[in-house]
Structures are given as structure tokens and as C-alpha cells.
C-alpha positions in Angstrom: 0.0 0.0 0.0 2.9 2.3 0.7 4.5 1.8 -2.6 1.1 2.5 -4.2 0.7 5.7 -2.4 4.2 6.7 -3.1 4.0 5.9 -6.9 0.6 7.9 -7.0 2.2 10.9 -5.2 5.2 11.0 -7.6 3.1 10.6 -10.6 0.9 13.6 -9.4 3.9 15.5 -8.7 5.4 14.9 -12.2 2.1 15.8 -13.8 1.8 19.1 -11.9 5.5 20.1 -12.5 5.1 19.4 -16.3 1.8 21.5 -16.2 3.7 24.3 -14.4 6.3 24.7 -17.2 3.4 25.3 -19.7 3.4 29.1 -19.6 4.2 31.9 -22.0 5.1 35.4 -21.4 4.2 38.3 -23.5 4.9 42.0 -23.3 2.3 44.6 -24.3 2.7 48.3 -24.8 -0.2 50.3 -23.4 0.3 54.0 -24.5 -2.5 55.4 -22.3 -0.9 54.0 -19.1 0.9 56.9 -17.6 -0.1 56.9 -13.7 -0.1 54.3 -10.9 -3.9 54.0 -11.0 -3.7 53.2 -14.7 -1.2 50.4 -14.0 -3.3 49.2 -11.1 -6.4 49.1 -13.3 -4.6 47.4 -16.3 -3.1 44.7 -13.9 -6.4 44.2 -12.3 -8.2 43.7 -15.7 -5.6 41.4 -17.0 -5.5 39.2 -13.9 -9.3 38.7 -14.2 -8.8 36.6 -17.3 -8.8 32.9 -16.7 -5.2 31.6 -17.3 -3.3 34.7 -16.6 -0.9 33.8 -13.9 0.8 37.2 -13.1 1.2 40.7 -14.6 3.6 43.5 -14.1 2.7 47.0 -15.4 5.4 49.7 -15.5 4.4 53.3 -16.0 8.0 54.3 -16.9 7.9 52.8 -20.2 4.2 51.9 -20.7 4.9 48.1 -20.7 3.1 45.3 -19.2 4.6 41.8 -18.9 2.0 39.0 -18.6 2.7 35.5 -17.6 -0.1 33.2 -18.9 -1.2 29.7 -19.8 -0.8 29.0 -23.6 -4.8 28.8 -23.9 -4.9 32.6 -23.4 -5.1 34.5 -26.5 -3.7 38.0 -27.4 -7.3 39.1 -28.3 -8.4 38.3 -24.7 -5.7 40.5 -23.4 -6.5 43.3 -26.0 -10.2 43.1 -24.9 -9.5 43.4 -21.2 -7.3 46.5 -21.9 -10.0 48.0 -24.2 -12.5 47.8 -21.4 -10.5 50.5 -19.9 -10.5 52.6 -23.1 -6.8 52.0 -23.6 -5.1 50.4 -26.5 -2.4 47.7 -26.5 0.2 46.2 -28.9 2.4 43.3 -28.6 6.1 44.1 -28.1 7.7 40.8 -28.2 
């Protein structure tokens, strides 16, 4: 029974580890993002998308780095930013 439990736990760990590496990173330029409130709102909208893992917005250069599952599309990101009446374009 211990061997079975150990094997099961190891297989679950391997599956979760493999899934954790299935992310992509995208950088967006948001020209209208020029204050801390803007950055906060952009981060908040993007993080509400199912599959977005993390975001980091910088008002210094107007860039937002998004770490996401591969199932998230660029259009979903654009739509979320468009809700704020901002525009976005992919930098990388």
C-alpha cells in the first residue's frame, strides 16, 4: 500500500510539474498607461482573465509583462485593456 501511495504521489507531482512549465510570457505596450492608477487598473483587468498567472505593469515605459497559460489569446488581453478605453500592442 505504501508503494502504491508513493507511486501515486510521484506521478501527481510529475504531472503538476510538467503543467507548471507550460506558460508563456508576452509584453504589451499600453500607451495610455501613465499613472499608478492606470497601472493598477490594467493589472487588475488582465488578472481577471482565466489563465493569466501574473502581470507587471510599468508606467515608466508603458509596458505590461503578462505570464499566462498558452490557452490565453492575445485578443483576450486586448479586450481586457480595451474595457479601460486603452489600446495595446504586442512588443515581443
